[in-house]
Each structure stands twice: as structure tokens, then as C-alpha cells.
N, CA, C and O atoms as a GROMACS GRO file, in nm:
protein
  456
    1MET      N    1   0.085  -0.118   0.000
    1MET     CA    2   0.000   0.000   0.000
    1MET      C    3   0.089   0.124   0.000
    1MET      O    4   0.179   0.138   0.083
    2SER      N    5   0.064   0.213  -0.093
    2SER     CA    6   0.146   0.334  -0.101
    2SER      C    7   0.100   0.437   0.002
    2SER      O    8  -0.018   0.447   0.035
    3GLU      N    9   0.196   0.509   0.051
    3GLU     CA   10   0.170   0.613   0.151
    3GLU      C   11   0.126   0.741   0.081
    3GLU      O   12   0.197   0.791  -0.006
    4ARG      N   13   0.013   0.794   0.117
    4ARG     CA   14  -0.038   0.920   0.059
    4ARG      C   15  -0.022   1.031   0.161
    4ARG      O   16  -0.028   1.008   0.282
    5THR      N   17  -0.001   1.151   0.111
    5THR     CA   18   0.010   1.269   0.196
    5THR      C   19  -0.098   1.367   0.156
    5THR      O   20  -0.116   1.396   0.037
    6ILE      N   21  -0.169   1.420   0.254
    6ILE     CA   22  -0.270   1.522   0.227
    6ILE      C   23  -0.201   1.657   0.222
    6ILE      O   24  -0.144   1.704   0.321
    7LYS      N   25  -0.206   1.718   0.104
    7LYS     CA   26  -0.140   1.847   0.081
    7LYS      C   27  -0.232   1.965   0.111
    7LYS      O   28  -0.186   2.079   0.121
    8GLY      N   29  -0.360   1.940   0.126
    8GLY     CA   30  -0.460   2.042   0.151
    8GLY      C   31  -0.597   1.984   0.121
    8GLY      O   32  -0.612   1.863   0.105
    9TYR      N   33  -0.697   2.070   0.112
    9TYR     CA   34  -0.835   2.027   0.091
    9TYR      C   35  -0.905   2.117  -0.008
    9TYR      O   36  -0.869   2.233  -0.028
   10HIS      N   37  -1.007   2.061  -0.071
   10HIS     CA   38  -1.100   2.136  -0.155
   10HIS      C   39  -1.240   2.115  -0.099
   10HIS      O   40  -1.276   2.004  -0.060
   11ALA      N   41  -1.318   2.221  -0.097
   11ALA     CA   42  -1.462   2.211  -0.069
   11ALA      C   43  -1.532   2.262  -0.194
   11ALA      O   44  -1.507   2.373  -0.240
   12HIS      N   45  -1.620   2.180  -0.249
   12HIS     CA   46  -1.699   2.219  -0.366
   12HIS      C   47  -1.840   2.249  -0.317
   12HIS      O   48  -1.907   2.163  -0.260
   13ILE      N   49  -1.884   2.371  -0.339
   13ILE     CA   50  -2.016   2.415  -0.296
   13ILE      C   51  -2.105   2.415  -0.419
   13ILE      O   52  -2.081   2.491  -0.513
   14TYR      N   53  -2.207   2.331  -0.418
   14TYR     CA   54  -2.296   2.313  -0.533
   14TYR      C   55  -2.422   2.399  -0.516
   14TYR      O   56  -2.471   2.420  -0.406
   15TYR      N   57  -2.471   2.447  -0.629
   15TYR     CA   58  -2.590   2.533  -0.628
   15TYR      C   59  -2.663   2.521  -0.760
   15TYR      O   60  -2.608   2.469  -0.858
   16ASP      N   61  -2.786   2.568  -0.764
   16ASP     CA   62  -2.863   2.578  -0.887
   16ASP      C   63  -2.860   2.725  -0.928
   16ASP      O   64  -2.903   2.811  -0.851
   17PRO      N   65  -2.809   2.756  -1.048
   17PRO     CA   66  -2.795   2.896  -1.088
   17PRO      C   67  -2.925   2.977  -1.082
   17PRO      O   68  -2.921   3.097  -1.057
   18GLN      N   69  -3.040   2.913  -1.104
   18GLN     CA   70  -3.167   2.985  -1.102
   18GLN      C   71  -3.232   2.988  -0.963
   18GLN      O   72  -3.302   3.084  -0.930
   19ARG      N   73  -3.210   2.884  -0.884
   19ARG     CA   74  -3.284   2.874  -0.758
   19ARG      C   75  -3.203   2.898  -0.631
   19ARG      O   76  -3.257   2.952  -0.534
   20THR      N   77  -3.078   2.862  -0.628
   20THR     CA   78  -3.005   2.870  -0.501
   20THR      C   79  -2.875   2.949  -0.510
   20THR      O   80  -2.788   2.935  -0.424
   21ARG      N   81  -2.859   3.030  -0.613
   21ARG     CA   82  -2.735   3.108  -0.624
   21ARG      C   83  -2.721   3.207  -0.508
   21ARG      O   84  -2.610   3.230  -0.460
   22ALA      N   85  -2.831   3.266  -0.463
   22ALA     CA   86  -2.824   3.360  -0.350
   22ALA      C   87  -2.770   3.290  -0.225
   22ALA      O   88  -2.691   3.347  -0.151
   23ALA      N   89  -2.814   3.167  -0.202
   23ALA     CA   90  -2.763   3.090  -0.088
   23ALA      C   91  -2.614   3.063  -0.106
   23ALA      O   92  -2.537   3.073  -0.010
   24ALA      N   93  -2.572   3.030  -0.228
   24ALA     CA   94  -2.431   3.005  -0.256
   24ALA      C   95  -2.348   3.132  -0.236
   24ALA      O   96  -2.234   3.125  -0.190
   25GLU      N   97  -2.405   3.246  -0.271
   25GLU     CA   98  -2.335   3.373  -0.249
   25GLU      C   99  -2.317   3.400  -0.100
   25GLU      O  100  -2.214   3.451  -0.057
   26LYS      N  101  -2.417   3.365  -0.020
   26LYS     CA  102  -2.409   3.383   0.125
   26LYS      C  103  -2.300   3.293   0.184
   26LYS      O  104  -2.222   3.338   0.269
   27VAL      N  105  -2.293   3.168   0.140
   27VAL     CA  106  -2.189   3.077   0.187
   27VAL      C  107  -2.052   3.129   0.145
   27VAL      O  108  -1.957   3.127   0.224
   28ARG      N  109  -2.042   3.176   0.022
   28ARG     CA  110  -1.914   3.228  -0.029
   28ARG      C  111  -1.867   3.348   0.052
   28ARG      O  112  -1.749   3.360   0.083
   29ALA      N  113  -1.960   3.436   0.086
   29ALA     CA  114  -1.924   3.554   0.168
   29ALA      C  115  -1.872   3.510   0.304
   29ALA      O  116  -1.778   3.570   0.356
   30GLY      N  117  -1.932   3.406   0.362
   30GLY     CA  118  -1.883   3.355   0.489
   30GLY      C  119  -1.747   3.290   0.477
   30GLY      O  120  -1.661   3.308   0.564
   31LEU      N  121  -1.726   3.215   0.370
   31LEU     CA  122  -1.596   3.150   0.349
   31LEU      C  123  -1.484   3.252   0.331
   31LEU      O  124  -1.368   3.223   0.362
   32ALA      N  125  -1.517   3.369   0.283
   32ALA     CA  126  -1.416   3.474   0.261
   32ALA      C  127  -1.352   3.519   0.393
   32ALA      O  128  -1.247   3.583   0.391
   33HIS      N  129  -1.414   3.487   0.505
   33HIS     CA  130  -1.358   3.524   0.636
   33HIS      C  131  -1.251   3.425   0.684
   33HIS      O  132  -1.188   3.445   0.788
   34PHE      N  133  -1.232   3.318   0.608
   34PHE     CA  134  -1.131   3.218   0.641
   34PHE      C  135  -1.013   3.231   0.546
   34PHE      O  136  -1.020   3.304   0.447
   35ASN      N  137  -0.907   3.162   0.578
   35ASN     CA  138  -0.789   3.161   0.492
   35ASN      C  139  -0.810   3.056   0.384
   35ASN      O  140  -0.752   2.947   0.388
   36VAL      N  141  -0.896   3.089   0.286
   36VAL     CA  142  -0.927   3.000   0.175
   36VAL      C  143  -0.904   3.073   0.043
   36VAL      O  144  -0.909   3.196   0.037
   37GLN      N  145  -0.879   2.997  -0.059
   37GLN     CA  146  -0.871   3.052  -0.194
   37GLN      C  147  -1.001   3.013  -0.263
   37GLN      O  148  -1.028   2.895  -0.285
   38LEU      N  149  -1.083   3.113  -0.296
   38LEU     CA  150  -1.212   3.087  -0.360
   38LEU      C  151  -1.196   3.081  -0.510
   38LEU      O  152  -1.135   3.169  -0.571
   39GLY      N  153  -1.251   2.976  -0.570
   39GLY     CA  154  -1.244   2.957  -0.714
   39GLY      C  155  -1.357   3.028  -0.786
   39GLY      O  156  -1.445   3.088  -0.724
   40SER      N  157  -1.353   3.018  -0.916
   40SER     CA  158  -1.454   3.081  -1.002
   40SER      C  159  -1.589   3.012  -0.988
   40SER      O  160  -1.598   2.896  -0.948
   41TRP      N  161  -1.694   3.085  -1.022
   41TRP     CA  162  -1.828   3.029  -1.032
   41TRP      C  163  -1.833   2.946  -1.160
   41TRP      O  164  -1.787   2.990  -1.265
   42HIS      N  165  -1.889   2.827  -1.151
   42HIS     CA  166  -1.906   2.741  -1.268
   42HIS      C  167  -2.054   2.704  -1.277
   42HIS      O  168  -2.101   2.612  -1.210
   43ASP      N  169  -2.128   2.778  -1.360
   43ASP     CA  170  -2.271   2.750  -1.377
   43ASP      C  171  -2.296   2.629  -1.466
   43ASP      O  172  -2.407   2.576  -1.468
   44GLN      N  173  -2.194   2.585  -1.538
   44GLN     CA  174  -2.203   2.468  -1.626
   44GLN      C  175  -2.112   2.358  -1.570
   44GLN      O  176  -2.021   2.387  -1.492
   45PRO      N  177  -2.137   2.233  -1.608
   45PRO     CA  178  -2.051   2.124  -1.561
   45PRO      C  179  -1.904   2.150  -1.596
   45PRO      O  180  -1.872   2.201  -1.702
   46VAL      N  181  -1.817   2.112  -1.504
   46VAL     CA  182  -1.673   2.126  -1.524
   46VAL      C  183  -1.604   2.009  -1.455
   46VAL      O  184  -1.635   1.976  -1.341
   47GLY      N  185  -1.508   1.948  -1.526
   47GLY     CA  186  -1.438   1.834  -1.468
   47GLY      C  187  -1.535   1.725  -1.427
   47GLY      O  188  -1.624   1.690  -1.503
   48PRO      N  189  -1.519   1.671  -1.307
   48PRO     CA  190  -1.610   1.566  -1.262
   48PRO      C  191  -1.743   1.620  -1.207
   48PRO      O  192  -1.832   1.542  -1.172
   49HIS      N  193  -1.756   1.751  -1.200
   49HIS     CA  194  -1.872   1.812  -1.135
   49HIS      C  195  -1.984   1.835  -1.236
   49HIS      O  196  -1.970   1.916  -1.328
   50LEU      N  197  -2.094   1.764  -1.219
   50LEU     CA  198  -2.207   1.770  -1.311
   50LEU      C  199  -2.305   1.881  -1.277
   50LEU      O  200  -2.394   1.913  -1.356
   51ASP      N  201  -2.289   1.940  -1.160
   51ASP     CA  202  -2.377   2.047  -1.113
   51ASP      C  203  -2.295   2.175  -1.099
   51ASP      O  204  -2.173   2.172  -1.082
   52ALA      N  205  -2.365   2.289  -1.106
   52ALA     CA  206  -2.299   2.418  -1.087
   52ALA      C  207  -2.231   2.420  -0.951
   52ALA      O  208  -2.284   2.368  -0.853
   53MET      N  209  -2.111   2.481  -0.946
   53MET     CA  210  -2.038   2.484  -0.821
   53MET      C  211  -1.925   2.586  -0.827
   53MET      O  212  -1.889   2.635  -0.934
   54TYR      N  213  -1.871   2.616  -0.710
   54TYR     CA  214  -1.741   2.684  -0.699
   54TYR      C  215  -1.666   2.609  -0.591
   54TYR      O  216  -1.725   2.534  -0.513
   55GLN      N  217  -1.535   2.629  -0.587
   55GLN     CA  218  -1.457   2.558  -0.486
   55GLN      C  219  -1.385   2.654  -0.394
   55GLN      O  220  -1.358   2.769  -0.429
   56ALA      N  221  -1.356   2.604  -0.277
   56ALA     CA  222  -1.271   2.673  -0.180
   56ALA      C  223  -1.155   2.580  -0.152
   56ALA      O  224  -1.175   2.463  -0.117
   57VAL      N  225  -1.034   2.630  -0.167
   57VAL     CA  226  -0.912   2.552  -0.142
   57VAL      C  227  -0.852   2.600  -0.011
   57VAL      O  228  -0.840   2.721   0.011
   58PHE      N  229  -0.814   2.506   0.076
   58PHE     CA  230  -0.758   2.546   0.205
   58PHE      C  231  -0.657   2.444   0.253
   58PHE      O  232  -0.653   2.331   0.206
   59THR      N  233  -0.576   2.487   0.348
   59THR     CA  234  -0.467   2.406   0.401
   59THR      C  235  -0.518   2.309   0.508
   59THR      O  236  -0.630   2.320   0.556
   60ASN      N  237  -0.432   2.216   0.542
   60ASN     CA  238  -0.463   2.122   0.650
   60ASN      C  239  -0.496   2.196   0.780
   60ASN      O  240  -0.586   2.155   0.854
   61ASP      N  241  -0.424   2.304   0.807
   61ASP     CA  242  -0.446   2.379   0.931
   61ASP      C  243  -0.583   2.446   0.935
   61ASP      O  244  -0.637   2.470   1.044
   62GLU      N  245  -0.640   2.476   0.820
   62GLU     CA  246  -0.771   2.542   0.814
   62GLU      C  247  -0.888   2.444   0.822
   62GLU      O  248  -1.001   2.486   0.845
   63PHE      N  249  -0.862   2.314   0.802
   63PHE     CA  250  -0.968   2.215   0.798
   63PHE      C  251  -1.061   2.225   0.920
   63PHE      O  252  -1.183   2.228   0.905
   64ALA      N  253  -1.003   2.231   1.039
   64ALA     CA  254  -1.081   2.231   1.163
   64ALA      C  255  -1.163   2.359   1.181
   64ALA      O  256  -1.252   2.363   1.266
   65LYS      N  257  -1.135   2.461   1.103
   65LYS     CA  258  -1.214   2.584   1.108
   65LYS      C  259  -1.320   2.586   0.998
   65LYS      O  260  -1.436   2.617   1.024
   66VAL      N  261  -1.278   2.552   0.877
   66VAL     CA  262  -1.366   2.564   0.760
   66VAL      C  263  -1.477   2.460   0.759
   66VAL      O  264  -1.594   2.494   0.739
   67VAL      N  265  -1.443   2.334   0.781
   67VAL     CA  266  -1.542   2.227   0.769
   67VAL      C  267  -1.652   2.238   0.875
   67VAL      O  268  -1.770   2.226   0.839
   68PRO      N  269  -1.621   2.260   1.003
   68PRO     CA  270  -1.731   2.280   1.099
   68PRO      C  271  -1.819   2.401   1.064
   68PRO      O  272  -1.941   2.397   1.083
   69TRP      N  273  -1.757   2.508   1.012
   69TRP     CA  274  -1.837   2.624   0.972
   69TRP      C  275  -1.932   2.584   0.858
   69TRP      O  276  -2.049   2.622   0.860
   70LEU      N  277  -1.882   2.509   0.761
   70LEU     CA  278  -1.968   2.464   0.651
   70LEU      C  279  -2.080   2.373   0.702
   70LEU      O  280  -2.192   2.379   0.652
   71MET      N  281  -2.050   2.289   0.800
   71MET     CA  282  -2.153   2.201   0.856
   71MET      C  283  -2.271   2.280   0.909
   71MET      O  284  -2.386   2.237   0.896
   72LEU      N  285  -2.244   2.395   0.967
   72LEU     CA  286  -2.348   2.477   1.029
   72LEU      C  287  -2.404   2.585   0.939
   72LEU      O  288  -2.511   2.640   0.967
   73ASN      N  289  -2.334   2.618   0.829
   73ASN     CA  290  -2.371   2.736   0.750
   73ASN      C  291  -2.378   2.709   0.600
   73ASN      O  292  -2.355   2.801   0.521
   74ARG      N  293  -2.409   2.588   0.559
   74ARG     CA  294  -2.409   2.555   0.416
   74ARG      C  295  -2.539   2.596   0.347
   74ARG      O  296  -2.553   2.574   0.227
   75GLU      N  297  -2.632   2.655   0.419
   75GLU     CA  298  -2.756   2.708   0.361
   75GLU      C  299  -2.836   2.603   0.283
   75GLU      O  300  -2.903   2.635   0.185
   76GLY      N  301  -2.828   2.477   0.326
   76GLY     CA  302  -2.902   2.371   0.261
   76GLY      C  303  -2.838   2.319   0.133
   76GLY      O  304  -2.894   2.231   0.067
   77LEU      N  305  -2.723   2.372   0.097
   77LEU     CA  306  -2.654   2.330  -0.025
   77LEU      C  307  -2.572   2.203  -0.001
   77LEU      O  308  -2.531   2.175   0.112
   78SER      N  309  -2.548   2.129  -0.106
   78SER     CA  310  -2.458   2.014  -0.099
   78SER      C  311  -2.315   2.063  -0.108
   78SER      O  312  -2.283   2.152  -0.187
   79VAL      N  313  -2.229   2.003  -0.026
   79VAL     CA  314  -2.087   2.039  -0.025
   79VAL      C  315  -2.005   1.910  -0.024
   79VAL      O  316  -2.028   1.821   0.057
   80LEU      N  317  -1.910   1.902  -0.116
   80LEU     CA  318  -1.815   1.792  -0.120
   80LEU      C  319  -1.682   1.843  -0.066
   80LEU      O  320  -1.629   1.942  -0.116
   81VAL      N  321  -1.629   1.777   0.036
   81VAL     CA  322  -1.499   1.811   0.091
   81VAL      C  323  -1.408   1.692   0.065
   81VAL      O  324  -1.442   1.579   0.099
   82HIS      N  325  -1.292   1.718   0.004
   82HIS     CA  326  -1.200   1.609  -0.024
   82HIS      C  327  -1.056   1.655  -0.007
   82HIS      O  328  -1.024   1.773  -0.022
   83PRO      N  329  -0.969   1.559   0.025
   83PRO     CA  330  -0.826   1.592   0.038
   83PRO      C  331  -0.764   1.608  -0.099
   83PRO      O  332  -0.821   1.565  -0.200
   84SER      N  333  -0.649   1.668  -0.102
   84SER     CA  334  -0.569   1.680  -0.224
   84SER      C  335  -0.442   1.597  -0.203
   84SER      O  336  -0.349   1.641  -0.135
   85THR      N  337  -0.440   1.477  -0.262
   85THR     CA  338  -0.324   1.388  -0.248
   85THR      C  339  -0.256   1.362  -0.381
   85THR      O  340  -0.150   1.299  -0.384
   86GLY      N  341  -0.315   1.408  -0.490
   86GLY     CA  342  -0.263   1.378  -0.623
   86GLY      C  343  -0.334   1.261  -0.689
   86GLY      O  344  -0.303   1.227  -0.803
   87ASP      N  345  -0.429   1.201  -0.620
   87ASP     CA  346  -0.509   1.091  -0.672
   87ASP      C  347  -0.653   1.142  -0.686
   87ASP      O  348  -0.734   1.126  -0.595
   88GLY      N  349  -0.683   1.203  -0.800
   88GLY     CA  350  -0.814   1.265  -0.820
   88GLY      C  351  -0.930   1.171  -0.799
   88GLY      O  352  -1.031   1.208  -0.738
   89TYR      N  353  -0.918   1.049  -0.849
   89TYR     CA  354  -1.026   0.951  -0.834
   89TYR      C  355  -1.049   0.919  -0.687
   89TYR      O  356  -1.161   0.932  -0.637
   90GLY      N  357  -0.944   0.878  -0.619
   90GLY     CA  358  -0.957   0.841  -0.478
   90GLY      C  359  -0.997   0.959  -0.390
   90GLY      O  360  -1.075   0.943  -0.296
   91ASP      N  361  -0.943   1.077  -0.420
   91ASP     CA  362  -0.975   1.194  -0.339
   91ASP      C  363  -1.124   1.229  -0.348
   91ASP      O  364  -1.187   1.256  -0.246
   92HIS      N  365  -1.179   1.229  -0.469
   92HIS     CA  366  -1.319   1.267  -0.488
   92HIS      C  367  -1.418   1.157  -0.448
   92HIS      O  368  -1.527   1.186  -0.399
   93LEU      N  369  -1.379   1.031  -0.468
   93LEU     CA  370  -1.476   0.922  -0.453
   93LEU      C  371  -1.454   0.830  -0.334
   93LEU      O  372  -1.549   0.767  -0.288
   94GLU      N  373  -1.333   0.820  -0.283
   94GLU     CA  374  -1.305   0.725  -0.175
   94GLU      C  375  -1.267   0.792  -0.044
   94GLU      O  376  -1.292   0.736   0.063
   95ARG      N  377  -1.207   0.909  -0.050
   95ARG     CA  378  -1.160   0.976   0.072
   95ARG      C  379  -1.230   1.109   0.094
   95ARG      O  380  -1.173   1.200   0.152
   96SER      N  381  -1.353   1.120   0.048
   96SER     CA  382  -1.426   1.247   0.057
   96SER      C  383  -1.536   1.238   0.162
   96SER      O  384  -1.570   1.130   0.210
   97LEU      N  385  -1.590   1.353   0.195
   97LEU     CA  386  -1.709   1.358   0.280
   97LEU      C  387  -1.808   1.454   0.218
   97LEU      O  388  -1.771   1.553   0.155
   98TRP      N  389  -1.934   1.423   0.237
   98TRP     CA  390  -2.042   1.505   0.184
   98TRP      C  391  -2.120   1.569   0.298
   98TRP      O  392  -2.148   1.506   0.399
   99LEU      N  393  -2.152   1.695   0.279
   99LEU     CA  394  -2.245   1.766   0.368
   99LEU      C  395  -2.370   1.788   0.285
   99LEU      O  396  -2.364   1.848   0.178
  100GLY      N  397  -2.482   1.740   0.334
  100GLY     CA  398  -2.605   1.748   0.256
  100GLY      C  399  -2.616   1.632   0.159
  100GLY      O  400  -2.554   1.527   0.178
  101GLU      N  401  -2.695   1.652   0.053
  101GLU     CA  402  -2.719   1.546  -0.045
  101GLU      C  403  -2.593   1.512  -0.122
  101GLU      O  404  -2.520   1.601  -0.168
  102ARG      N  405  -2.568   1.383  -0.137
  102ARG     CA  406  -2.454   1.335  -0.216
  102ARG      C  407  -2.495   1.343  -0.363
  102ARG      O  408  -2.597   1.286  -0.403
  103LEU      N  409  -2.416   1.414  -0.443
  103LEU     CA  410  -2.446   1.432  -0.585
  103LEU      C  411  -2.361   1.338  -0.670
  103LEU      O  412  -2.255   1.293  -0.628
  104LYS      N  413  -2.410   1.312  -0.788
  104LYS     CA  414  -2.336   1.226  -0.882
  104LYS      C  415  -2.221   1.304  -0.944
  104LYS      O  416  -2.235   1.422  -0.976
  105LEU      N  417  -2.107   1.238  -0.960
  105LEU     CA  418  -1.990   1.296  -1.024
  105LEU      C  419  -1.961   1.218  -1.153
  105LEU      O  420  -1.999   1.102  -1.166
  106ASN      N  421  -1.894   1.282  -1.247
  106ASN     CA  422  -1.849   1.217  -1.369
  106ASN      C  423  -1.718   1.145  -1.338
  106ASN      O  424  -1.609   1.203  -1.350
  107GLU      N  425  -1.729   1.021  -1.299
  107GLU     CA  426  -1.612   0.943  -1.255
  107GLU      C  427  -1.512   0.922  -1.367
  107GLU      O  428  -1.393   0.906  -1.340
  108GLY      N  429  -1.557   0.923  -1.492
  108GLY     CA  430  -1.471   0.894  -1.605
  108GLY      C  431  -1.359   0.993  -1.626
  108GLY      O  432  -1.258   0.958  -1.688
  109VAL      N  433  -1.373   1.115  -1.577
  109VAL     CA  434  -1.268   1.215  -1.598
  109VAL      C  435  -1.167   1.218  -1.484
  109VAL      O  436  -1.066   1.288  -1.493
  110LEU      N  437  -1.192   1.143  -1.379
  110LEU     CA  438  -1.101   1.143  -1.264
  110LEU      C  439  -0.990   1.041  -1.285
  110LEU      O  440  -1.016   0.926  -1.319
  111LYS      N  441  -0.869   1.084  -1.265
  111LYS     CA  442  -0.751   1.000  -1.284
  111LYS      C  443  -0.710   0.936  -1.152
  111LYS      O  444  -0.709   1.002  -1.048
  112ARG      N  445  -0.678   0.810  -1.158
  112ARG     CA  446  -0.629   0.739  -1.040
  112ARG      C  447  -0.476   0.740  -1.043
  112ARG      O  448  -0.414   0.703  -1.143
  113ALA      N  449  -0.417   0.781  -0.933
  113ALA     CA  450  -0.271   0.776  -0.921
  113ALA      C  451  -0.231   0.635  -0.881
  113ALA      O  452  -0.303   0.568  -0.806
  114HIS      N  453  -0.120   0.592  -0.928
  114HIS     CA  454  -0.073   0.455  -0.896
  114HIS      C  455   0.039   0.458  -0.797
  114HIS      O  456   0.091   0.353  -0.758
   0.00000   0.00000   0.00000
């Protein structure tokens, strides 16, 4: 078994552009108070993400601050939190956690590291 190292985390905040974008904006405004790098809004599918989303990238040290905040303040939105180890498939599908409804991902575009 190969040893993996968690280099940081991504949180993907999913929303519906017509119905829940205001909620996503509220979550994004709250995330801005943390030491996170906020990604672009993606109203169309991108990568493995079949639903509209944006991401927040944060360090291992921020995990204990960001994730509990998301648990309490996700505004009913689905959030995928996963580590960044260099194994996209395993990070998104095997070592991830979901807050709210678990959404389908496009598994075919995720690369497995060996």
C-alpha cells in the first residue's frame, strides 16, 4: 500500500444557478472570512462536477475551522470536501465527505494515481 500525503483540501459548494445562487453567495461571503482561496463560479458542468459549483481551497491547518463552519452554514446546499493527495479519483470518490445530499460525479474524468 502506497503512503499518501494530504497536501490540503477542496470544498466544492454546489448550487442551482436559477434557484439557489443567492444561498451560494451567502456561503461564499462567509468563506471569505477564512484563509481559503475561492475559485470561479461554474454555472455549467466542469471536470467531474455535473452540477454548478465553486470551490474553496484550504490548508490542513484550516480544515478544523472551515469544515465545521460549513456544517453549520451551508444554507441547505450540498458540499463535497476532499483531500488533495494527487489521486483525483480516490480523493473525490473514496476519501471524501459530503455535507447534505450526495451528488453524482463524472467518474470517467477522474484519474487514479498509482
